[in-house]
N, C-alpha and C positions, 0 to 999 in steps of 0.2 A: 574517384569517390570523394565526396567532401571529407576532409580530415577532421573537422568538427564533429561531423555525423558518426565517424568511427570512434571519436573520443567519447562521444555521449554513450555509444553503445557499451563501451568499457566501464563508464560512470554508473550507468544503470545496473549492470552486472555487478559491480562492486557494492552497490547499494543492497542488491539482492543477497550477496554473501554474507552482509551484516545481519540481515533480517533472518535468513534461512539458518545460519549457524547458531544464532540465539534461540530461535524457536525450536529447532530440532534439540536442543540441549535442556529446553525448559522442564520437561518431566523430570530428569535427573535432578536439575537444580531445585526444582519444588520439593522434591524428596529430601535433598541434602539440607535444605534451608527451613523445612517444616512449615511449608505454606499450605493452607487449606484452600478448597475450591472457593470459598467465600472471600478469603484474602486475595486469592489471585483475580477474582473479578474486580476487588477494589483496586489492585495493582494496575489492571487493564485500563480502568477509568481514569486513574491518575496519571498513567503513562500516556494515554490518549490525550489528556488535557495538557501536558507538557508538549506532546507532539505538535498539537494544534496551535499551541502558544507560539512555538518556534515558527511554524508555517505562517501564521498570521502576522508575525513581526517581519516577515520577508520584505514587504513594501518598505517598511521603515529602514530596515538594514540596507536595502538596495539603494537608499539615498547617499550612503556614505561609502559602500563597497559593491563591486561587481559580482555577478555569480561566479566568475573565475576566481577572484580573490577569496570569497566565502568557501568555495569548495576546496581550494588549496589548504585552507586552514582546518576545515571539518574533517577532511578524509583522515589525516593522521591522528586526529583526536579520536575519531571513531575507533581506530585500532586499539588505543589504549583503553577506552572506555569498554569496548567489547571484551578485551582481555579480563578486565575487572569484573565484568557481568558474569563471565564464564567461570570465574574463580569464587563467586560468592557462595557462603556456606552458613548463613544466618538470615532470619527475616529482615533484619535491618540492612545488611548488605545486598540482599536480594531486591528490595524495594528501592534503595538509593541508586544502585547501578541500573535497574530496570528504568527509572526515570531519567537518569542521564543518558541512557542509550536511546530512549525515545526522543530526547532533545536533538541528539545526533542525526537520527533518522529523519525527523521532522525538517532539520535545516537542510540536509541533503535533498530531501524530497522537493521542497519548494524551489530551490535554486537549479536543480538539474532539470526540472520540469519547465521553469522560466527559460533557460537556455534551449531546451527542446522545442519550445514554442517558436523561438526566433529562428532556430535552424529550419523547422518546418516550413516557415514563412520564406526563407531564403531558398529553399530547395523547390518551393512552389508544388509540393505533392505531399499527401499524408505520410507521415512517418512515425506519428506519436505512438501507435500501437506496437510498432517494431521495438521501440525503446522499452516499453512495458513489457513486451514478451521476454525481452533480455533479462529484465528484473525479475520476473516471475519464474523463468526457467532457471536462473541463478538461485532463487530462493528454494526451489525444488532440489536442485543438486545439493547445495549446501545444508539443507535441512537433513537430507539423508546422512551426509558426511559428518554433520554435528551430532546427529543421534548416535551413529556408530562409534565416534570417537569418545563420546560421553559414556557409553555403555562398556566398550571394550578398554578404553584407556582412562581418560578423564575429561570433564567438560572443556577445560582450558587448552587442551590440545587442538581444539576446533580453530583457535586463532592463527595457528600455522598455515592452515588451508586458506582462511579468509583474507589473511594479510596480502596474499599474492594478487588477487584482483584489485584490491585496494590500493596497493602500490603501483600497479600497472596503470590504473586510472588516474592516480595522482600525476604520474609522468605525462599521460596523454593530455590531461586538463592543463598542465604547465606548458606543454609544447603547442597544442592545437586550439586551445580555446582563445577567442579573441577578447581582448581587454576593452570591452564596449564602453566602460566609464560609467560611474554612478551618475554624474550630471545629466546624462542623457535620459536615464529612467526617471530621475527627479523631475526634470522639466516636463517630461510627458505626463507624469502622475499629476503635477500641478495645473496643466493646461486642459487635460482631457478628463471630463467628468465620468466616473464610473457608472455603468447602467445597473445600479444597486438592486433595483427591483427584481430584474431578471436574474442577476447574480445570486440573490438570496434564495430563489427557487432552485437554481442550479446547485447551490451550495447544499441546501437541505437534501436534494436528491443525492447528490454525492456522498453526503454524511450517512444516509440510510444504507446506500449500496456499499460504501467502505466499511461500515460496521458489519455487514454481512460477510464480506470478504475476510476481514480480520478475525471474525468469529470462527469461519471455516478453517483458518490457518491456526488459530490459538487452540481450538478444541479438537482439532483432528487426532491428536495423540490419544485423548481420552475416548474418542469414539473408536478408534483402532483398538484400544484396550478392552473395550466392551464387545465388540463384534468379533475379533480375532485375537484372543488373548495370547495366542502362540507367538504373535509378531509384536507384542505390546512393549517388548525390550527396546525394539527399534521404532520409536514413535515418529521418527521423521519419515517413515514410509508413507503415512497418510497425507502428510504435506507434500512430499514428492509426487505423489500420485495427483494431488489437487494441482500442484504447480505445473506439471506436464500437461494437464488438460487445459488449464488456463493460459499458460504460456504458449502452448501450441496454437490455441485459438488465436491469440494476439499476433501470432506471426502472420496470419492471413487477415488481420483485423483492417489494415489500411486499405486492402483490396476491396473489403466488404464495404467500408466506409465510403470508397470512391463509387462503388457500383450501386448501393442501396440508400445510402445516406445515414447520418448519425441517429436520426430518430427511429428508423426501422430497425437498425442494428441493436440499439439499446432496448427497444420495446420487445423484440423477439428474445433477446438474451435474458432479460429479466423475467420474462414469462417462464422460460425454461428454468431459470434458477428458483423461482417460486415453487415449481414442480418439483425440483430436486429437494429443496429444504423441506417441503411438505412430506415428501417420501421418507426422508431421514427422521422427521418427527414421528412417524408411525412405528419406529424402532423395528426395521425389517432385518433379515439376516445379513450375512456378510456380502454376498453377490449382489443383492438388491441395494444394500447400503453403498457398495462401490459404484453402482450404476447411478444412484442418485447423487453421490459425491461428485461424479464425473460431470453430471448435468449441472450442479452448482459451479464447478470450475469452469465449464464452457459459458455458462449463462452470465456470470458477473465480469467475465474477463474483459469486456470492452467498454463497460460503463464508465469507469473512472478516466481512462485515457480520452474517451469522447467528450466527457464533461469538462475536463481541465483544458484540453485542446479548444474547446468551445469558449470557455472563460478567457483564454488568451486572445482568441480572435476578436472578441467583443470590445477589447481595449488594447488595440496594437500598439499603442505608445505607452502603455502602462501594464504590461503583461504581468510583471511580478505583483504589482498592487492588485490587479484584478484576481490572480490566483490566491493572493493572501486573503482577500475579503471572501473569496469562495470557501476557502479553508476555515476561515473564522466562522462563518455562518453554519458550515457543516460540522462545526465542533459540538453543537448542542447534541444531536443524536449520537456522535462518535464518543463523547464523554460519558453520557448518561446510560447509553444501553449496555456496554460491557459490564457495568455493575449490576444491571438488571438481569443479564444472563448468568452472572455468577450466582446471584440470588436464586434463580430458577434451577441452576444445576445443583445447588446445595439442597434445595427443597424437594426436587423431584428427580430429574436424570438429565444426562447429556443430550438426550433426544429432544428434551423440552427446549434446549437452547436453539436447536436447528428448527423446531417448529415456530419459535418466535422469530427466527431470521426469515421465514417465509412471509410473515406479516411485514416485516421491514422492507423486504425486497419489493413487495406489493406497494408499499407507500412510495417507495422510490420511483417505480414505473408510473404511479399515478402523478406524481410530481413533474416528471420529465414530460408526460403528455401534456399537462396543464402548461408547462413552460413554452412548448412549441405552439400550442393553440393560442396563448394569449400574447406572445411576442410576435407572431405572424411574419411579415416580410423582413423584419430587421433580424430575427433569429435565422430564418432561412438563407438570407444573403450571408450571414456570417459563416 
């Protein structure tokens, strides 16, 4: 098996360990730091802004440093920042470390996806969904672990677990990632014009879809506290369940993409997600909420990997630049909507958050259909 392929699997899993450990600890960190739902919504928007800024800068950074070099730098930094985030005990430290961690996540995200796009091209078969499955399953497992260590011990104990995949990934990146050289990416970026119109539509669709996925992740603890108070102490259970549904679906995603095509896979998935979010908005009981939450996890699971793989294929000589532009365009909904969800949760209930996500998922579906309809042969060939 391609060693870079295995190294990417470890890298995506390490990424998931950072996200999962932090999100699983968030309810305890919020309580310790005195953060209100409204303030958490603000933190979510600011964090997303930082995240997207780092992703959008990926094309520029790639002019002077390869994905391998950037990842070798950002992985150990992520360990230090995650430890600081898990140790926060005031509004100031919560906000600062939340933003710094989102910067690390955004940087890891764009460069591991850029490398994944290259490896998928080299392997001549779809593998993107497999990588994202590893990330989501790691998020699920480490969210539960982070939740349990936060409740039973202390939030900062989570770093002991998260550091293991991060250090393993660093070693695999150092040993197996190719030093492709920034000059190659720079030259490609200068010579090959990006299909900005199409990437704009793809970016907006990705922005709405990712907002829905992040909302499901970040608000899962509050939903669990409402529908199953007995399990509320272990808030990571909700995210763990979501991650198993989403990650399990992504394990089969590449086969589905090969068999049915990206458009059908995304359209059916988002239709299922819309139904799931709408169901959660009606404030059902525990079992119906679990069923609706599973539908959301299955539904949104393949949208992001399909869209990012597509963005990379549309500009094969400037993959990082194409993905950075897509992330930048998708930044508008990803920055504005978390704040909106925080306002809705503070004014109404957590169920209103999921009802709003049904509208966002529907908007993503419409944009994806528009993109395929307007792009025609060029998009189909990609």
